[in-house]
C-alpha positions in Angstrom: 0.0 0.5 -0.2 1.5 3.5 -0.9 0.3 7.1 -0.2 -1.6 8.3 -2.7 -3.2 11.4 -3.8 -7.3 12.2 -4.2 -8.3 11.6 -7.3 -11.0 14.4 -6.7 -10.5 17.8 -5.3 -13.3 20.5 -4.1 -13.1 23.5 -6.0 -13.2 27.3 -4.9 -12.5 30.6 -6.3 -9.0 31.2 -6.8 -8.1 33.4 -3.5 -10.1 31.0 -1.2 -7.4 28.2 -2.3 -4.7 29.3 0.1 -3.2 27.8 3.2 -6.5 26.6 4.8 -8.1 25.1 1.7 -8.3 21.8 0.9 -7.8 19.5 3.6 -11.6 17.5 3.7 -11.6 17.2 -0.3 -7.9 15.6 -0.2 -8.5 13.6 3.4 -11.8 12.0 2.0 -11.0 11.7 -1.2 -11.8 8.0 -2.5 -12.8 7.1 0.7 -9.3 7.7 2.3 -8.1 9.4 5.5 -4.9 9.9 7.4 -3.3 12.4 9.6 -1.1 13.4 6.8 -4.1 14.6 5.1 -5.3 16.6 7.5 -1.7 18.2 9.1 1.8 19.0 8.2 3.0 19.0 11.6 4.4 15.5 12.5 4.6 14.8 16.0 6.7 11.5 15.7 9.7 13.8 14.8 10.0 15.6 18.1 8.7 13.2 20.6 9.6 9.6 21.7 7.0 6.6 21.1 6.1 6.5 24.8 3.7 9.9 24.1 2.3 8.6 20.7 -1.4 7.9 22.1 -1.3 11.3 23.3 -0.8 13.0 20.2 -3.6 15.2 19.1 -6.2 12.8 16.8 -8.9 14.8 15.7 -11.8 12.2 15.7 -10.1 9.3 18.3 -9.9 9.2 22.0 -6.8 8.0 21.3 -3.8 8.7 18.2 -3.8 5.9 15.7 -6.8 4.4 17.4 -4.4 3.0 19.9 -5.9 0.4 22.0 -6.1 1.2 26.0 -4.9 -2.3 27.3 -3.4 -5.0 25.8 -2.6 -8.0 28.1 0.3 -8.9 26.1 1.7 -5.4 26.0 4.9 -7.1 28.1 5.1 -10.5 27.0 8.1 -9.9 24.9 10.1 -8.6 28.4 8.6 -11.3 30.3 9.7 -14.3 28.3 13.6 -12.1 27.9 13.9 -11.7 31.4 12.7 -15.1 32.1 14.8 -16.8 29.5 17.8 -15.0 30.9 17.5 -16.2 34.4 16.7 -19.5 33.6 20.0 -20.1 31.3 20.0 -23.5 29.3 17.5 -25.2 32.7 14.9 -24.5 30.1 14.7 -24.0 26.3 13.9 -20.7 24.9 10.8 -22.0 23.3 9.3 -23.6 26.3 9.6 -20.8 28.4 7.9 -18.7 26.1 5.1 -21.4 25.5 4.6 -21.7 29.5 4.8 -18.1 29.7 2.7 -16.3 27.2 1.5 -18.9 24.6 -2.6 -19.3 24.5 -2.2 -22.8 23.5 -0.5 -23.6 27.3 -2.9 -25.5 29.4 -3.5 -25.0 33.3 -3.3 -29.0 33.1 0.1 -29.1 32.4 0.8 -26.4 34.8 -1.0 -28.5 37.5 1.4 -31.7 35.9 4.5 -29.6 36.4 3.6 -28.4 40.2 2.3 -31.5 41.4 5.6 -33.5 40.3 7.6 -30.8 41.5 5.8 -31.2 44.8 6.6 -35.1 44.8 10.3 -34.6 44.7 10.6 -36.5 41.2 13.8 -35.9 39.9 12.4 -35.2 36.1 9.4 -33.8 34.3 7.0 -35.8 32.8 6.2 -33.0 30.1 9.3 -31.2 28.7 11.8 -33.2 30.5 12.9 -30.6 33.2 15.3 -30.9 36.0 13.5 -30.4 38.8 16.5 -30.5 41.2 17.4 -27.2 39.5 16.3 -24.3 42.0 16.0 -21.9 38.8 13.5 -24.9 37.5 11.9 -25.1 40.8 11.1 -21.4 41.0 9.9 -20.9 37.4 7.6 -23.6 38.2 6.1 -22.2 41.2 6.4 -18.7 39.6 4.0 -20.5 36.8 1.5 -21.8 39.5 1.0 -18.5 41.3 0.9 -16.4 38.0 -1.3 -18.5 36.0 -3.8 -19.0 38.7 -4.1 -15.0 39.3 -4.1 -14.7 35.6 -7.6 -16.1 35.6 -8.7 -13.1 37.2 -6.6 -10.4 36.1 -7.5 -11.2 32.4 -10.8 -11.6 32.3 -13.0 -10.4 29.8 -16.0 -8.2 30.0 -19.0 -9.3 28.4 -21.4 -6.3 27.4 -24.5 -8.9 26.8 -23.8 -11.1 29.7 -26.3 -10.1 32.2 -25.9 -12.6 34.6 -22.5 -11.9 35.1 -21.4 -8.2 34.6 -19.2 -8.2 37.5 -15.8 -9.8 37.3 -14.7 -12.4 39.6 -12.7 -11.4 42.7 -9.6 -13.8 43.2 -10.1 -15.1 47.3 -8.4 -13.6 50.0 -7.1 -17.1 51.1 -5.5 -17.2 48.0 -3.8 -13.8 47.8 -2.5 -14.5 51.5 -1.0 -17.8 50.4 1.1 -16.1 47.9 1.8 -13.6 50.3 3.3 -16.1 52.8 4.8 -18.0 50.3 7.0 -14.8 49.1 7.8 -13.8 52.8 9.1 -17.1 53.4 11.6 -17.2 50.2 14.9 -16.9 50.1 15.8 -13.3 49.2 18.9 -13.7 48.1 17.4 -14.4 44.5 16.7 -11.3 43.9 15.2 -11.7 40.6 12.7 -14.7 41.6 11.6 -12.4 44.6 11.0 -9.4 42.8 8.6 -11.3 40.5 6.8 -12.9 43.3 6.6 -9.7 45.1 4.6 -8.6 42.0 2.5 -11.3 42.1 1.5 -10.7 45.4 0.7 -7.1 44.5 -1.5 -7.9 41.9 -3.2 -10.9 43.5 -4.2 -8.3 46.1 -5.6 -6.1 43.4 -7.8 -8.7 42.1 -8.9 -10.1 45.5 -11.8 -9.3 47.3 -9.5 -7.0 49.8 -8.1 -4.8 46.7 -7.2 -1.9 49.5 -5.0 -4.2 51.1 -2.8 -4.0 47.7 -2.1 -0.3 49.8 -0.8 -0.6 52.8 1.7 -3.8 51.8 3.3 -1.6 49.0 4.0 1.1 51.3 5.3 -1.8 54.0 7.5 -3.6 51.1 7.7 -1.3 48.3 11.6 0.3 49.3 13.1 -3.3 49.1 12.2 -3.5 45.7 14.3 -2.0 42.2 12.0 0.8 40.8 11.8 -1.3 37.6 8.9 -1.7 35.3 7.3 -4.0 37.7 7.3 -1.8 40.7 5.6 1.1 38.6 2.9 -1.7 37.6 2.3 -2.4 41.2 2.3 1.4 42.2 -0.4 1.7 39.3 -2.4 -1.2 41.4 -2.1 0.7 44.2 -3.4 4.1 42.5 -6.6 1.9 41.0 -7.4 1.1 45.0 -7.0 4.6 45.7 -9.2 5.3 42.4 -11.8 3.1 43.5 -12.4 4.8 47.0 -12.9 7.9 45.2 -9.7 9.8 46.7 -8.4 11.2 43.5 -6.0 13.5 45.2 -3.7 10.3 46.1 -4.5 8.1 42.9 -3.9 11.2 40.6 -0.2 11.7 42.5 0.4 8.0 42.0 -0.5 8.4 38.4 1.5 11.0 37.4 4.5 9.3 39.2 4.1 6.2 36.8 3.2 8.6 34.1 6.6 10.5 34.4 8.9 7.2 35.4 7.4 4.4 33.5 7.3 5.5 30.0 5.6 2.2 28.6 2.6 3.1 31.0 2.2 6.8 30.1 -1.3 5.7 28.2 -3.0 3.7 31.0 -1.7 6.6 34.0 -3.5 9.4 31.8 -6.6 7.5 30.8 -6.7 6.6 34.7 -6.2 10.0 36.0 -9.1 12.0 37.2 -9.7 15.4 35.4 -10.2 17.9 38.4 -10.6 21.6 39.2 -7.6 23.8 39.2 -7.3 24.3 42.7 -7.3 20.2 43.4 -4.5 19.8 40.8 -2.6 22.8 42.7 -2.9 20.9 45.6 -1.7 17.5 44.3 1.4 19.6 42.6 2.4 21.0 45.8 1.9 17.7 47.6 5.3 16.6 46.2 8.6 17.9 45.5 9.5 15.7 42.6 9.6 18.6 39.8 9.2 15.8 37.1 6.0 14.2 38.9 4.7 18.0 39.0 5.5 18.1 35.2 3.5 15.3 35.0 0.7 16.6 36.6 0.1 19.4 34.5 1.2 17.0 31.2 -1.6 14.9 32.0 -3.8 17.8 32.7 -3.2 19.2 29.4 -4.6 16.6 27.5 -7.3 16.8 29.5 -7.9 21.0 29.4 -6.0 23.5 28.7 -3.2 23.0 26.4 -1.4 26.5 26.4 -2.2 26.7 30.6 -0.7 23.6 30.9 2.5 24.0 28.9 3.1 27.4 31.2 2.9 25.7 33.9 5.2 22.6 33.4 7.9 25.1 32.0 7.5 26.9 35.0 8.6 23.7 37.1 10.8 22.6 34.5 11.7 24.0 31.1 13.4 20.8 29.8 10.9 18.6 31.0 10.2 16.0 28.3 6.6 16.4 28.8 6.0 19.4 27.6 7.1 18.8 24.1 4.4 16.0 24.0 2.2 19.0 24.6 3.4 21.4 22.5 2.8 19.1 19.5 -0.6 18.8 20.6 -1.1 22.5 20.5 0.4 22.9 16.9 -1.8 19.9 15.6 -4.8 21.4 17.6 -4.1 25.1 15.6 -3.7 23.4 12.4 -7.2 22.1 12.6 -8.6 25.7 12.8 -7.3 26.6 9.8 -6.7 23.5 7.5 -10.3 23.3 6.8 -12.1 24.0 3.4 -13.7 27.4 3.5 -15.7 28.2 0.5 -15.6 32.0 0.8 -14.0 33.9 -1.3 -11.5 36.7 0.0 -10.4 40.3 -2.5 -7.1 39.7 -1.0 -4.4 37.7 0.0 -4.2 40.1 3.0 -7.6 39.8 3.9 -7.4 36.3 3.8 -4.7 35.6 6.2 -6.1 38.2 8.3 -8.8 35.9 8.9 -6.4 33.0 9.3 -4.1 34.9 11.6 -7.7 34.7 13.9 -8.0 31.5 14.5 -4.3 31.2 15.9 -4.5 31.0 20.2 -2.6 34.2 20.0 -1.7 34.4 23.5 -0.3 31.1 23.6 1.6 31.8 20.3 3.2 34.8 21.6 4.4 32.6 24.8 5.8 29.8 22.2 7.5 32.2 20.3 9.3 33.6 23.5 10.4 30.1 24.6 11.7 29.6 20.6 13.7 32.7 21.2 15.6 30.8 24.5 16.7 27.7 22.6 19.1 26.9 25.5 16.6 26.6 28.3 14.5 23.8 26.6 15.7 20.3 25.9 14.3 20.0 22.5 15.2 23.3 20.8 14.6 22.2 16.9 10.5 21.7 18.2 10.2 24.9 19.7 12.2 26.7 16.5 9.6 24.6 14.1 6.5 25.0 15.8 6.9 29.0 16.3 8.3 29.2 12.4 4.8 26.9 11.4 2.8 29.1 13.1 4.7 32.6 11.5 3.5 31.3 8.3 0.1 31.2 9.5 0.6 34.7 10.7 2.2 35.8 7.4 5.1 36.6 9.2 7.8 35.1 6.5 10.7 36.6 7.8 10.8 35.4 11.2 9.2 31.9 9.9 12.1 31.9 7.6 14.5 32.4 10.7 12.9 30.1 13.2 13.5 27.3 10.0 17.0 28.0 9.6 18.0 27.9 13.1 16.4 25.0 13.7 18.8 23.3 11.3 21.7 24.1 13.6 19.6 21.7 16.5 18.8 19.2 14.3 20.6 15.7 14.3 22.1 15.0 10.5 20.9 11.7 10.8 17.7 12.0 11.5 16.1 11.8 8.3 12.3 12.7 9.2 13.3 15.7 10.9 15.2 16.9 8.1 12.3 16.1 5.9 9.8 17.9 8.3 12.3 20.6 8.1 12.9 20.9 4.5 8.5 20.5 4.5 8.3 23.8 6.3 10.4 25.8 4.3 9.0 24.9 1.2 5.3 25.7 2.6 7.0 29.1 3.4 8.6 29.7 0.2 5.2 29.0 -1.6 3.2 31.4 0.9 5.6 34.2 -0.4 4.6 33.4 -3.9 2.8 36.7 -5.7 3.6 35.3 -9.3 4.7 32.4 -10.9 7.4 34.0 -13.2 10.8 31.9 -14.2 12.4 32.9 -11.8 10.2 31.5 -9.0 9.5 28.5 -10.8 13.2 27.9 -10.9 13.3 28.3 -7.4 10.6 26.2 -6.6 11.2 23.4 -8.8 13.7 20.7 -7.2 11.5 21.0 -3.9 8.6 20.6 -5.8 10.1 18.1 -7.4 11.4 16.3 -4.4 7.7 16.2 -2.7 5.8 15.0 -6.2 8.6 12.3 -7.3 10.3 10.9 -4.1 7.8 11.5 -1.1 5.0 10.0 -2.9 7.1 7.0 -3.2 7.6 6.8 0.8 5.4 3.8 2.5 2.1 4.3 4.2 4.5 3.4 7.4 6.3 6.6 6.7 4.7 8.9 9.5 6.0 12.1 8.0 3.2 14.3 7.1 3.6 15.6 3.4 0.2 14.6 2.1 -1.7 18.1 3.2 1.1 20.1 2.4 1.3 18.6 -1.1 -2.4 19.0 -2.0 -1.9 22.8 -0.4 0.6 23.9 -2.6 -1.2 22.6 -5.5 -3.9 24.7 -5.2 -1.9 27.8 -4.0 -0.1 28.0 -7.2 -3.1 26.9 -9.0 -4.7 29.9 -7.7 -1.4 32.2 -8.1 -1.7 31.1 -12.1 -5.3 31.5 -12.2 -5.0 35.2 -11.0 -2.1 35.7 -13.7 -4.7 34.3 -16.5 -3.0 30.9 -16.9 -5.8 29.0 -17.0 -4.0 25.8 -18.1 -1.9 25.6 -15.2 -4.3 26.6 -13.1 -6.2 23.1 -14.4 -3.4 21.1 -14.2 -2.4 21.9 -10.5 -5.8 21.5 -9.2 -8.5 20.5 -11.8 -11.9 21.5 -11.8 -12.9 18.4 -13.8 -15.9 18.5 -16.1 -16.7 22.2 -15.4 -13.2 22.9 -17.1 -14.0 20.7 -20.3 -17.4 22.0 -20.9 -15.8 25.0 -22.6 -14.4 23.5 -25.9 -12.0 26.5 -26.2 -10.2 25.3 -22.9 -10.4 21.9 -24.0 -8.6 22.8 -27.3 -6.1 24.3 -25.2 -5.3 21.5 -23.0 -4.6 19.7 -25.8 -2.7 21.7 -27.2 -0.4 22.4 -24.3 -0.2 18.0 -23.6 0.9 17.7 -26.9 3.7 20.3 -26.9 7.2 19.0 -26.0 8.8 22.5 -25.1 7.4 22.2 -21.6 9.4 24.2 -18.7 10.8 22.3 -15.9 7.2 23.3 -13.7 5.1 22.1 -16.4 7.1 19.3 -17.2 6.5 18.4 -13.6 3.0 19.0 -13.5 1.7 17.8 -16.5 2.8 14.5 -15.9 1.0 14.1 -12.8 -2.1 15.8 -14.1 -4.9 13.3 -13.4 -6.2 13.1 -17.2 -5.0 11.8 -20.2 -5.8 12.9 -23.6 -7.6 10.2 -24.1 -9.9 11.4 -21.1 -10.3 14.7 -22.6 -11.5 13.4 -26.2 -13.9 10.7 -24.5 -15.2 13.5 -22.4 -16.0 15.9 -25.3 -17.5 13.3 -27.4 -19.8 12.9 -24.4 -20.4 16.6 -24.4 -21.0 16.6 -28.5 -23.4 13.6 -28.0 -25.5 15.7 -25.4 -25.7 18.4 -28.0 -26.8 15.8 -30.6 -23.6 17.0 -32.9 -23.2 13.4 -33.5 -20.5 13.6 -36.4 -18.3 15.7 -34.3 -18.8 13.4 -31.3 -17.6 10.6 -33.7 -14.4 12.5 -34.3 -13.4 12.8 -30.8 -14.5 9.1 -29.7 -12.0 7.9 -32.7 -9.2 9.9 -31.0 -10.0 8.2 -27.6 -7.4 5.2 -27.9 -7.1 2.6 -25.1 -4.7 2.9 -22.8 -3.0 1.4 -19.8 -2.8 3.5 -16.4 -1.0 2.5 -13.2 -3.0 2.1 -10.8 -2.4 4.2 -7.6 -2.9 1.7 -4.8 -1.0 -1.1 -6.1 1.5 0.1 -9.0 -0.1 -2.6 -11.3 -1.5 -1.1 -14.8 -5.2 -1.3 -16.1 -6.2 -0.8 -19.3 -9.1 2.0 -20.5 -11.0 1.2 -23.4 -12.2 4.4 -24.2 -13.5 4.4 -27.5 -14.0 0.3 -27.7 -15.4 0.0 -24.2 -18.5 -1.8 -24.6 -22.2 -0.9 -23.4 -23.8 -2.9 -20.8 -27.3 -2.7 -22.6 -28.5 -2.1 -26.1 -29.2 1.8 -25.8 -31.7 1.5 -28.9 -34.4 -0.6 -26.9 -37.4 1.3 -25.4 -39.3 -0.7 -22.8 -42.0 -0.4 -20.5 -39.8 -0.6 -17.3 -36.9 0.8 -16.8 -34.5 -2.0 -15.2 -30.9 -1.6 -16.2 -29.9 -4.9 -14.3 -32.3 -7.0 -16.8 -31.4 -5.1 -19.9 -27.8 -5.7 -18.6 -28.1 -9.3 -18.0 -30.2 -10.0 -21.1 -28.4 -11.4 -24.1 -26.8 -9.0 -26.4 -27.7 -9.7 -30.0 -25.5 -6.9 -31.2 -23.1 -5.6 -28.7 -22.2 -1.7 -28.8 -19.1 0.1 -28.2 -19.0 3.9 -27.3 -17.7 4.4 -30.8 -20.1 1.8 -32.8 -23.2 3.1 -30.6 -22.2 6.6 -32.0 -21.8 5.4 -36.3 -25.1 3.8 -36.0 -26.6 6.6 -34.2 -25.5 8.9 -37.0 -26.7 6.2 -39.4 -30.0 6.4 -38.2 -30.1 10.4 -37.9 -29.0 9.9 -41.5 -32.1 7.7 -42.6 -34.5 10.5 -40.5 -33.1 13.4 -42.6 -33.7 11.0 -46.2 -36.9 10.5 -45.0 -36.2 6.9 -44.7 -38.1 4.7 -42.2 -38.6 8.0 -40.4 -40.6 6.4 -37.3 -38.5 3.4 -36.4 -35.3 5.3 -36.6 -37.0 8.2 -34.7 -38.0 6.1 -32.1 -34.6 4.0 -31.7 -32.5 7.3 -31.8 -35.1 8.8 -29.1 -34.3 5.8 -27.1 -30.8 5.9 -27.7 -30.8 9.1 -26.5 -33.3 7.9 -23.4 -30.7 5.6 -22.7 -28.0 7.6 -22.3 -29.7 9.3 -19.4 -29.3 8.2 -16.1 -32.8 6.6 -16.2 -31.8 4.4 -19.2 -29.5 1.3 -19.8 -26.5 3.2 -21.4 -25.1 5.2 -19.0 -21.7 3.5 -19.0 -21.5 5.3 -22.2 -20.8 8.7 -19.9 -18.8 6.8 -17.9 -15.4 9.1 -18.2 -12.8 10.1 -15.6 -13.8 13.9 -16.0 -17.5 13.5 -15.7 -16.7 11.3 -12.9 -19.8 10.0 -13.0 -20.3 5.8 -12.4 -24.3 5.4 -12.1 -24.5 6.0 -8.4 -27.3 7.9 -7.1 -25.0 11.0 -6.5 -25.1 13.1 -9.4 -22.6 15.9 -9.8 -24.2 19.2 -9.9 -22.4 20.2 -13.3 -23.4 17.4 -15.3 -27.1 17.1 -14.3 -28.5 19.3 -16.9 -27.3 16.5 -19.3 -27.5 13.0 -17.6 -31.1 13.8 -16.5 -32.5 15.8 -19.4 -35.4 14.6 -21.5 -35.1 17.2 -24.4 -33.3 14.6 -27.0 -35.2 11.9 -26.7 -38.2 14.1 -26.4 -37.4 15.6 -29.7 -36.9 12.2 -31.5 -40.2 10.6 -30.0 -41.7 13.7 -31.2 -40.7 13.2 -34.6 -41.9 9.5 -34.5 -44.8 10.3 -32.9 -45.5 12.6 -36.2 -44.5 9.8 -38.4 -47.1 7.3 -36.7 -49.5 5.4 -38.9 -51.0 2.9 -36.2 -52.4 3.0 -32.7 -50.4 0.5 -31.6 -47.0 2.8 -32.3 -49.0 6.3 -30.8 -50.1 4.2 -27.9 -46.4 3.2 -27.0 -45.5 7.0 -27.8 -48.3 8.1 -25.2 -46.6 5.6 -22.3 -43.1 7.2 -23.5 -44.4 10.9 -22.8 -45.3 9.4 -19.5 -42.0 8.5 -18.6 -40.3 11.5 -20.0 -42.6 13.8 -18.1 -42.0 11.3 -14.6 -38.5 12.0 -15.4 -38.6 15.6 -15.3 -40.6 15.5 -12.2 -38.1 13.0 -10.5 -35.1 15.5 -12.0 -37.0 18.5 -10.0 -38.2 16.9 -7.4 -35.8 14.1 -6.1 -32.3 15.1 -8.0 -32.1 18.5 -6.9 -30.3 17.7 -3.5 -26.9 16.1 -2.9 -28.1 12.3 -3.2 -31.2 10.6 -4.7 -32.8 7.7 -1.9 -35.2 6.1 -4.7 -38.3 6.7 -3.2 -38.2 5.9 0.0 -40.7 7.1 2.6 -43.2 9.6 1.6 -41.9 10.4 -1.8 -44.2 10.5 -4.7 -43.5 8.2 -7.1 -46.0 9.0 -10.0 -49.1 11.4 -10.6 -51.6 11.4 -13.3 -48.9 11.9 -16.5 -50.5 13.3 -19.4 -49.5 10.0 -20.7 -51.6 7.9 -19.1 -54.3 10.2 -19.3 -53.5 9.8 -23.1 -53.0 6.1 -23.5 -56.1 5.4 -21.4 -58.3 7.6 -23.2 -57.4 7.1 -26.7 -55.8 3.7 -27.1 -57.3 1.4 -24.2 -58.3 -1.0 -27.6 -54.4 -1.7 -28.6 -52.3 -4.6 -27.2 -49.8 -2.4 -26.1 -51.9 -1.2 -23.6 -52.9 -4.4 -22.2 -48.8 -4.7 -22.0 -48.3 -1.7 -19.9 -51.1 -2.8 -17.6 -49.2 -5.9 -17.2 -45.6 -4.3 -16.6 -46.5 -1.0 -15.0 -47.4 -0.8 -11.4 -47.7 3.1 -11.5 -50.2 2.9 -14.3 -52.3 -0.2 -13.0 -52.7 2.4 -9.3 -53.6 5.0 -11.7 -56.4 2.7 -13.5 -57.6 1.9 -10.3 -56.8 -1.4 -10.4 -55.7 -4.1 -7.7 -53.8 -6.7 -9.6 
């Protein structure tokens, strides 16, 4: 899977296509979404992964959908530690199977424990040396740990109304674990530490949960302050939380957050956000500066980011906790400006003034002041870039340039992600200052634009660098600039208007000439190669337009130029062939039936299979027959059917399937296409000719009914297709009226065979007649 650029981009007037334009158009294109489509600022470039779940996520509780609890998060460490402890006494694969494998059975553990207690020399399972002290310790550990795990790892079932409270470990078993631990030989510090943790875990999951508090207070000083120590502290915090003693639980969770990176998400999640006075009391209750900073770092997730950053800075400006808060703040500011706006501004100055107001000015002023004292913070490159990036939104390009350049002096040369982040901000800053795209400006930007559009787009999706929004925004910004200069071709190539652009045949011809040129400038060549449409798309689009204008000869000429080509897929780099002129229509467009059923027509056997081109050629032949007076009725009827079927209501929708038209038969019809795809005027024109040349009542009956279908479709187009989506007559929608064609058919042609066929096939006509069958 590769990152990709969206095929469809929303359109707005040129001066609104600036810094904030287009995020949702790209982010939601083709149903695809990523943080990179919403933001330019990559938090992964600045802080370590322990903070990653707390990065700003606009629509999720935790970044990247991070799971809150993962029972296996420590499995690798547990297996590694025990394997090192046991050495060659137990094979590594056996250690792993016993500790963390889902295949390990409790019966196996009971057998090992029983054989150990009976004094056997070797086990019947795994052939372990039961006289080896470390093997003995391992089996005893398994016995206790696996029993406790049955209570600690219970899965909560929302639908189990009979058992919606977790079972608690019996208190006497917790006492048993404690007794074993207290009688142990304390010389084996590894085993002792792990059994101490099992005591803490047993007490927490027992009926006497509060006992974990006193036992921790009594014994913790003798334990190494490792991951197990802070996991145990988390149990103590949980016990206080259950008693609603949030002052104590919060202080402990803040300590865990600070001291044990692997538990930061859990500690933050369980921290109870309190009023400022209570939080201040918690902060004042500890002398540990980093724990104080952790309290405010956690509160920054739940409350005022700006205030929390300032409080952490007061405690310790070099605290790493402040850095993750700053990334959240920057990403949050982006949400205020990186949104699509349909407003059109009279000038660039007015636009940037509106954007500037959306940034938290008080906090920005403070961030800038900190960035100017890089010696006071642990991560000056982050502060420099945060300040410089926000300065772009303020239109302060001079300071933005300075901060971005200064950041390079603090960045590690081998940090690829950070260097690319700096480069993106520099490019955004330079593009923001463009007022005219002349040769000098193009030459200056070209190397960086090539880097973005030919190198970054090849990055694997696992690369955290956020460049998609920037890539899309740059195209829109430069498109707006070209448009203001009157260069509509480059404006279109950089940010396509799709069918709206190609409705104008002069612009279509100009684009064709441009794409056929061989003397493009560097920037023209780059973006022409990235343009989402090719010449066959353009020729086919023209042919469709000309068809709806009933200019069939001209349509044929254009369709003949739309040769089949192969295009590389954006999702797998494979090639797909697009048939264009030789693309087959799913149904026979010259058929005119009582019931409109596309699927039925498509499933039916096609005696004659038409391609887009052969369809036009046959249509030309029939129109020529009409013009020469040859079998006018039948030819006019068939031509009317053809124009009917190449609308939304007919079986020939695939004729207008085209990348530029961007129509593929769904109930969502682009506004710019509705005047053609929903238009019955061409069908009515030829049905009227057929009506004038009808000689039998059967022929006239058919045309009366077809008139009813045309009237119905006009009603649907006006009533239901004027909105964004047509739901197919759900609810109270009116699906038929007393169409004039119904009235004519009943009053004048009730004695025809066709009349009976309509009654049989058309339920709406039966309802009109008041029939119940």
